[in-house]
Each structure stands twice: as C-alpha cells, then as structure tokens.
C-alpha positions in Angstrom: 70.6 81.9 103.5 73.1 82.8 106.2 74.2 86.4 106.1 77.4 86.0 108.1 78.8 82.9 106.4 82.5 83.4 105.5 83.5 83.2 101.9 86.2 80.6 101.3 88.2 80.9 98.1 89.8 77.8 96.6 93.2 79.5 96.7 92.9 79.7 100.5 92.9 75.9 100.7 96.3 74.2 100.9 95.1 71.0 99.2 93.7 73.0 96.2 97.0 74.9 95.8 99.1 71.8 96.0 96.9 70.0 93.5 97.2 73.0 91.2 100.9 73.1 91.6 101.2 69.4 90.7 99.2 70.0 87.5 101.5 72.9 86.7 104.7 70.9 87.4 103.4 68.2 85.2 102.9 70.7 82.4 106.4 72.1 83.1 107.9 68.6 82.7 106.3 68.3 79.3 108.2 71.5 78.2 111.5 71.3 80.2 112.9 68.1 81.8 115.0 70.2 84.1 111.9 71.9 85.8 111.7 75.6 86.5 113.0 78.0 89.1 110.9 79.4 91.9 110.2 82.8 90.2 109.2 81.2 86.9 106.9 78.7 88.6 105.3 81.6 90.4 104.5 83.3 87.1 103.4 80.1 85.4 101.2 79.2 88.3 99.4 82.6 88.5 99.1 83.1 84.7 97.8 79.6 84.1 95.0 80.3 86.6 94.4 83.6 84.8 95.3 82.8 81.2 93.6 85.7 79.6 96.2 88.0 81.1 98.6 86.3 78.5 96.3 85.3 75.7 94.4 88.0 73.8 90.7 87.4 73.5 90.9 87.1 69.7 93.9 84.7 69.7 93.5 81.2 68.4 94.2 79.8 71.9 91.4 81.9 73.3 88.8 79.5 71.8 90.5 76.6 73.5 90.5 78.5 76.8 86.9 79.4 76.5 86.0 75.8 75.8 87.9 74.8 78.9 85.8 77.3 80.9 87.9 80.4 81.2 86.3 83.8 80.6 88.3 86.9 79.5 85.9 89.3 81.2 86.1 88.0 84.8 86.2 90.9 87.2 89.0 89.2 89.1 91.4 90.3 86.4 91.0 93.9 87.7 92.9 92.9 90.9 95.5 90.7 89.3 98.6 92.4 90.8 97.3 92.1 94.3 96.3 88.5 93.9 99.6 87.7 92.3 101.5 89.2 95.3 99.4 87.1 97.7 100.0 83.9 95.7 103.7 84.6 95.4 104.0 84.8 99.2 102.7 81.2 99.5 104.3 79.5 96.5 107.6 78.6 98.2 105.8 77.1 101.2 103.6 75.0 98.9 106.6 73.8 96.9 108.3 72.8 100.1 105.3 70.7 101.1 105.3 69.0 97.7 109.0 68.2 98.2 108.2 66.8 101.7 105.5 64.6 100.2 107.9 63.3 97.6 105.8 64.8 94.7 108.5 67.3 93.7 112.2 67.5 93.9 114.7 70.3 93.9 117.5 70.2 91.4 120.7 72.2 90.7 120.4 73.2 87.1 123.0 75.6 85.6 124.0 76.8 89.1 120.4 77.6 90.1 117.7 75.7 92.0 114.9 74.3 89.9 111.8 72.4 90.9 110.6 69.3 89.0 107.7 66.9 89.5 108.7 63.3 90.5 107.1 60.1 89.3 105.0 60.0 92.5 103.8 63.5 91.8 103.0 62.6 88.1 101.1 59.6 89.2 99.1 61.6 91.7 98.4 64.4 89.2 96.8 61.9 86.7 94.3 61.0 89.3 92.7 64.5 89.5 89.4 64.2 87.6 87.7 67.5 88.4 86.7 69.7 85.5 88.9 72.5 86.9 91.9 70.1 86.8 91.4 69.6 83.1 90.8 73.3 82.5 93.9 74.3 84.5 96.1 71.7 82.7 94.9 73.1 79.3 95.7 76.7 80.4 99.1 75.7 81.9 100.2 74.0 78.7 99.2 77.1 76.6 100.8 79.5 79.0 104.0 77.6 79.4 104.3 77.0 75.7 104.1 80.8 75.2 106.4 81.8 78.0 109.1 79.1 78.2 111.5 80.7 75.7 111.4 84.1 77.5 114.4 84.8 79.7 113.7 85.4 83.3 114.2 89.1 82.8 111.9 89.2 79.8 109.3 87.2 81.6 109.4 89.6 84.6 109.1 92.6 82.3 106.2 91.1 80.3 104.4 90.1 83.5 104.6 93.6 84.7 102.6 94.7 81.7 100.1 91.8 82.0 99.5 92.6 85.6 99.0 96.3 85.0 95.2 96.7 85.0 94.9 100.1 83.4 96.4 99.4 80.0 94.2 100.4 77.1 93.4 96.9 76.1 94.3 95.1 79.4 91.8 92.7 80.9 90.5 95.3 83.3 90.2 98.2 80.9 86.5 97.8 80.5 85.9 97.7 84.3 88.1 100.8 84.8 86.2 102.6 82.0 83.0 102.1 84.0 84.4 102.5 87.6 87.3 104.8 87.1 90.9 103.9 87.8 90.8 104.9 91.5 94.0 105.4 93.5 97.3 104.5 92.0 98.2 101.0 93.1 101.9 100.7 92.3 103.1 97.2 91.8 106.7 96.0 92.0 107.6 92.7 90.4 111.3 93.2 91.1 111.0 92.3 94.8 113.1 89.3 95.6 111.6 85.8 95.5 114.1 84.6 98.1 115.1 80.9 98.0 
C-alpha cells in the first residue's frame, strides 16, 4: 500500500459532478417543467447527495434511501456546511458546462433565470448505469418532492437548520456527543449566489 497516494473524492472530478447534475436536472424536470434557479439547484444538488439531512431516519422515505445505499450515520454529515459551501462555489461553473454541451438550457421564467435539462441531456442521463446513478436519482426525487413547494426564502431558512451540525437530533449530533462540538463554525447561507 502506498502511504503518500492522494485521496481523490468523486466530487473533485468534473465528469462526476456533471453526471450528477444531469440526473438532478432530470428529476427537476419531472417536478417542474420550467426548471429551477441556481440557488435552488444548489440546495437540491447537495441535499440529494446527502438526503438524510432532509429525511429523518424513521421517516417512510428513509427505508427507500437505505435500500438505495444511503446511510444516516455517515460521518460526512458532520461537515455538511463546509462541504455545501465548496459545492456551491462550483455549481455555476458546472451548469455553464452543461449549457455549453447542449445538455441544459437557461430560461427566463417569471423574470428570473432558471436551468432546465434539454432532450440531449435527458437522453444522456438515461445512459448512466452505475449503482450510484440509480441511488442519486432516487434521493433526488425524494428531496425535490419534499422541497419543491417551499419558497426560496423558506428553503434557505430550512437548509440553514439542516446544515447546522449541532442540533439535538441533527445528523452529526451523535458524533459531537462523542467528540465535542469544537470551535464554533458559523455558517452563512445568505451569501449571494451571483448569476
């Protein structure tokens, strides 16, 4: 075993992120023909990859998520806010690439920009056969179904609660009970998404 081999996370690979976004946009299209704005796609994307931030472990959808391969006790939930911020910084770039490839289009819906999958993008997304693709699609459909009726403001406020790791029943509560909360890591979801 090589001691100095770098660890590569799937989220660091552009192809992985683009494929995941296509699957997400496909799920968005099933729920809203107009697509979604940049901010909403950012929340949908991150929460679909981390669905137990939204779905309580005893919820009826939790069983479906477990069967798809998601685990509510993954330690990565402890750093959700930091990982969300990193992903948010890349999402506009990734959407721009999908637009350039003809897999996504930008629309003007109710005086705001929204992103929607194209037929080319839908055709490509149906070709993904990895187990993770099926799992992510399952999670995306559950997350979008739960969040689509929230206003942007309500979604932002709710996401602030989900991404706060120290809540009494939050996903990282058990980890913090063992390790301690550590330094206060304030997290601001109100920073501009910039379009």
